[in-house]
KOLLUM-262852 format. One record per residue (C-alpha): residue number from 1; residue in three letters; x, y, z. Coordinates in steps of 0.02 Angstrom, whole numbers. Layout:
BEGIN
ATOM num residuo x y z
ATOM NUM ALA X Y Z
...
***
This chain:
BEGIN
ATOM num residuo x y z
ATOM 1 MET 1774 691 1690
ATOM 2 THR 1913 579 1629
ATOM 3 GLN 1905 494 1447
ATOM 4 ALA 1893 320 1533
ATOM 5 ARG 1743 379 1638
ATOM 6 LEU 1664 453 1497
ATOM 7 ILE 1668 294 1387
ATOM 8 ILE 1607 192 1533
ATOM 9 GLY 1460 320 1559
ATOM 10 MET 1411 313 1382
ATOM 11 ALA 1414 122 1379
ATOM 12 LEU 1299 120 1528
ATOM 13 LEU 1191 238 1459
ATOM 14 ALA 1180 134 1288
ATOM 15 VAL 1145 -32 1377
ATOM 16 GLY 1008 60 1494
ATOM 17 GLY 922 127 1334
ATOM 18 ALA 925 -38 1263
ATOM 19 ALA 841 -120 1409
ATOM 20 ILE 706 26 1402
ATOM 21 ALA 675 -7 1218
ATOM 22 GLN 667 -193 1252
ATOM 23 ALA 536 -157 1405
ATOM 24 GLN 427 -63 1291
ATOM 25 VAL 405 -207 1160
ATOM 26 ARG 221 -261 1179
ATOM 27 GLN 189 -441 1206
ATOM 28 ALA 31 -508 1110
ATOM 29 ASN -101 -602 1216
ATOM 30 PRO -55 -790 1187
ATOM 31 GLU -237 -827 1188
ATOM 32 HIS -280 -715 1046
ATOM 33 ILE -135 -792 949
ATOM 34 GLN -215 -962 965
ATOM 35 LYS -387 -905 923
ATOM 36 LEU -311 -823 765
ATOM 37 LYS -226 -995 722
ATOM 38 GLN -396 -1078 737
ATOM 39 GLY -470 -947 603
ATOM 40 GLU -549 -810 693
ATOM 41 CYS -498 -677 839
ATOM 42 LEU -602 -507 836
ATOM 43 ARG -525 -352 903
ATOM 44 CYS -372 -448 963
ATOM 45 ASP -199 -399 1018
ATOM 46 LEU -74 -455 891
ATOM 47 ALA 40 -328 888
ATOM 48 GLN 225 -371 833
ATOM 49 THR 165 -562 800
ATOM 50 ASP 276 -667 674
ATOM 51 TRP 167 -758 546
ATOM 52 GLN 298 -770 418
ATOM 53 GLY 253 -909 293
ATOM 54 ALA 101 -961 384
ATOM 55 ASN -54 -1047 293
ATOM 56 LEU -205 -946 364
ATOM 57 PRO -341 -928 222
ATOM 58 GLY -495 -857 262
ATOM 59 ILE -448 -795 444
ATOM 60 LYS -564 -662 519
ATOM 61 ALA -476 -524 615
ATOM 62 THR -594 -379 610
ATOM 63 GLY -537 -238 713
ATOM 64 SER -384 -316 778
ATOM 65 VAL -215 -239 813
ATOM 66 LEU -88 -307 698
ATOM 67 GLN 42 -157 714
ATOM 68 GLN 222 -220 643
ATOM 69 ALA 161 -399 626
ATOM 70 ASN 255 -504 497
ATOM 71 PHE 160 -597 364
ATOM 72 THR 301 -611 243
ATOM 73 GLY 253 -751 116
ATOM 74 ALA 95 -804 213
ATOM 75 ASN -59 -866 137
ATOM 76 LEU -213 -748 176
ATOM 77 GLN -323 -781 37
ATOM 78 GLY -492 -725 85
ATOM 79 ALA -438 -656 241
ATOM 80 ASP -545 -518 335
ATOM 81 LEU -427 -396 399
ATOM 82 SER -546 -252 389
ATOM 83 LYS -527 -100 516
ATOM 84 CYS -368 -165 583
ATOM 85 ASN -220 -77 632
ATOM 86 LEU -78 -149 514
ATOM 87 ILE 39 1 526
ATOM 88 LEU 217 -37 488
ATOM 89 SER 165 -230 449
ATOM 90 ASN 246 -335 322
ATOM 91 PHE 156 -430 186
ATOM 92 THR 309 -441 66
ATOM 93 GLN 260 -589 -60
ATOM 94 ALA 108 -633 47
ATOM 95 ASN -54 -699 -50
ATOM 96 LEU -206 -588 -11
ATOM 97 THR -306 -641 -151
ATOM 98 GLY -471 -588 -109
ATOM 99 ALA -439 -520 49
ATOM 100 ILE -547 -389 144
ATOM 101 LEU -442 -230 211
ATOM 102 ASN -578 -103 207
ATOM 103 GLU -539 47 322
ATOM 104 SER -386 -22 388
ATOM 105 PHE -228 70 428
ATOM 106 LEU -78 11 336
ATOM 107 VAL 23 166 341
ATOM 108 THR 203 139 295
ATOM 109 ALA 174 -46 279
ATOM 110 LYS 266 -155 163
ATOM 111 LEU 174 -255 36
ATOM 112 ILE 308 -284 -89
ATOM 113 LYS 269 -405 -225
ATOM 114 ALA 113 -452 -124
ATOM 115 GLU -43 -540 -223
ATOM 116 LEU -198 -447 -195
ATOM 117 PRO -316 -485 -355
ATOM 118 GLY -496 -445 -317
ATOM 119 ALA -456 -388 -139
ATOM 120 THR -554 -248 -67
ATOM 121 LEU -474 -99 5
ATOM 122 ILE -610 38 16
ATOM 123 LYS -564 192 118
ATOM 124 THR -395 97 164
ATOM 125 ASP -253 205 225
ATOM 126 LEU -86 159 137
ATOM 127 ARG 5 307 145
ATOM 128 ASP 191 292 122
ATOM 129 ALA 166 112 103
ATOM 130 ASP 294 13 -10
ATOM 131 LEU 191 -79 -141
ATOM 132 THR 322 -106 -266
ATOM 133 GLY 264 -245 -387
ATOM 134 VAL 107 -275 -295
ATOM 135 ASN -31 -350 -392
ATOM 136 PHE -198 -252 -365
ATOM 137 HIS -291 -321 -530
ATOM 138 LYS -473 -294 -514
ATOM 139 ALA -447 -242 -337
ATOM 140 ASN -563 -109 -256
ATOM 141 LEU -479 31 -188
ATOM 142 SER -607 164 -198
ATOM 143 GLY -575 317 -79
ATOM 144 ALA -409 239 -17
ATOM 145 LEU -271 355 47
ATOM 146 LEU -115 309 -67
ATOM 147 ILE -28 473 -36
ATOM 148 LYS 169 451 -58
ATOM 149 ALA 153 275 -88
ATOM 150 GLN 276 163 -178
ATOM 151 LEU 190 82 -325
ATOM 152 TYR 345 48 -447
ATOM 153 GLN 288 -74 -585
ATOM 154 ALA 118 -119 -490
ATOM 155 ASN -18 -201 -568
ATOM 156 LEU -169 -101 -552
ATOM 157 SER -253 -166 -711
ATOM 158 GLU -455 -149 -712
ATOM 159 SER -438 -91 -542
ATOM 160 ASN -574 25 -447
ATOM 161 LEU -467 183 -396
ATOM 162 GLN -620 300 -386
ATOM 163 PHE -583 450 -282
ATOM 164 THR -424 385 -217
ATOM 165 ALA -300 510 -148
ATOM 166 MET -134 468 -247
ATOM 167 SER -50 634 -238
ATOM 168 LEU 147 622 -252
ATOM 169 THR 120 434 -277
ATOM 170 ASN 256 341 -370
ATOM 171 LEU 170 246 -523
ATOM 172 ASN 324 233 -623
ATOM 173 GLU 300 89 -751
ATOM 174 ALA 132 52 -671
ATOM 175 ASN 1 -56 -753
ATOM 176 LEU -160 52 -744
ATOM 177 SER -239 -20 -900
ATOM 178 GLY -430 -13 -893
ATOM 179 ALA -422 59 -716
ATOM 180 ASN -562 172 -648
ATOM 181 LEU -480 326 -590
ATOM 182 GLN -633 433 -595
ATOM 183 GLY -621 584 -476
ATOM 184 ALA -442 528 -414
ATOM 185 ASN -310 644 -341
ATOM 186 LEU -153 615 -442
ATOM 187 ARG -75 791 -406
ATOM 188 GLY 105 780 -426
ATOM 189 ALA 99 597 -455
ATOM 190 ASN 251 506 -558
ATOM 191 LEU 164 415 -694
ATOM 192 THR 329 392 -798
ATOM 193 GLY 304 245 -920
ATOM 194 ALA 138 209 -849
ATOM 195 ASN 18 97 -946
ATOM 196 LEU -157 198 -944
ATOM 197 THR -232 116 -1089
ATOM 198 ARG -423 131 -1090
ATOM 199 ALA -412 194 -904
ATOM 200 ASN -559 315 -836
ATOM 201 LEU -470 478 -793
ATOM 202 GLY -633 585 -799
ATOM 203 GLY -630 718 -676
ATOM 204 ALA -467 660 -607
ATOM 205 ASN -340 788 -544
ATOM 206 LEU -175 777 -638
ATOM 207 THR -99 942 -593
ATOM 208 GLY 82 934 -599
ATOM 209 ALA 91 738 -637
ATOM 210 ASN 237 675 -745
ATOM 211 LEU 160 577 -884
ATOM 212 SER 326 559 -979
ATOM 213 GLY 320 403 -1083
ATOM 214 ALA 153 348 -1016
ATOM 215 ASN 32 267 -1132
ATOM 216 LEU -145 338 -1137
ATOM 217 TYR -216 277 -1285
ATOM 218 GLY -408 253 -1283
ATOM 219 ALA -413 336 -1102
ATOM 220 GLN -556 442 -1052
ATOM 221 MET -504 607 -989
ATOM 222 GLN -666 710 -991
ATOM 223 GLY -652 854 -856
ATOM 224 ALA -479 798 -790
ATOM 225 LEU -365 941 -720
ATOM 226 LEU -208 931 -831
ATOM 227 THR -116 1103 -764
ATOM 228 SER 78 1093 -772
ATOM 229 VAL 71 902 -828
ATOM 230 ILE 244 849 -894
ATOM 231 TRP 221 777 -1063
ATOM 232 ARG 367 695 -1148
ATOM 233 GLY 343 566 -1272
ATOM 234 THR 160 536 -1201
ATOM 235 LEU 50 432 -1303
ATOM 236 MET -115 516 -1306
ATOM 237 PRO -290 441 -1307
ATOM 238 ASP -309 473 -1493
ATOM 239 GLY -142 384 -1536
ATOM 240 SER -45 558 -1560
ATOM 241 VAL 118 581 -1467
ATOM 242 ARG 139 742 -1369
ATOM 243 GLY 293 822 -1307
ATOM 244 ARG 423 738 -1423
***
């Protein structure tokens, strides 16, 4: 094959691949889109829909497919998005104050600087999600999966994180003051510079966790697993400094 033919063949292959990819893009049901705009669409097909900046407080979309949906900057206060497929969805800077996302799938979703104070995310799957700077103040994340999630500078103060799976999670400089982490799995988690004052870490698994520069003043740690924990300038519950 001549070089010219090879180049032409590769170009045609690229065009054909793009056409196939475009054909595979799922189109949401227009009727379902209209229903959600009106406030309620249960078990609807809304994959890849764009709701950027939309004002949708109190919407009910329980059991819906919203995979790869864009909710950047949207107002979703009090929304019911429980048991939804929200994989790869984007909630960057969205307002989800008091929202319900119980048992939803937010694997690899983006919630960068999203507002979720008082939200409930019981048994929600947030594995590998980008939660940088998210506000989970007083949120209920009991039993949630946060494995390998990015929670850099996140606000989890006074949140309920009982029995959450947070192994290998990045909690660098996160605010966990007053949080309930009883029985949580924090194996290998990065808690460098984290604020854990008055947190409940009773029975938590901190094996191999990095607590360099963390503040544990007043924290409860009865029964916590502390094997191979990294202590460097860590402020302990009694006010002493460990690992100078």
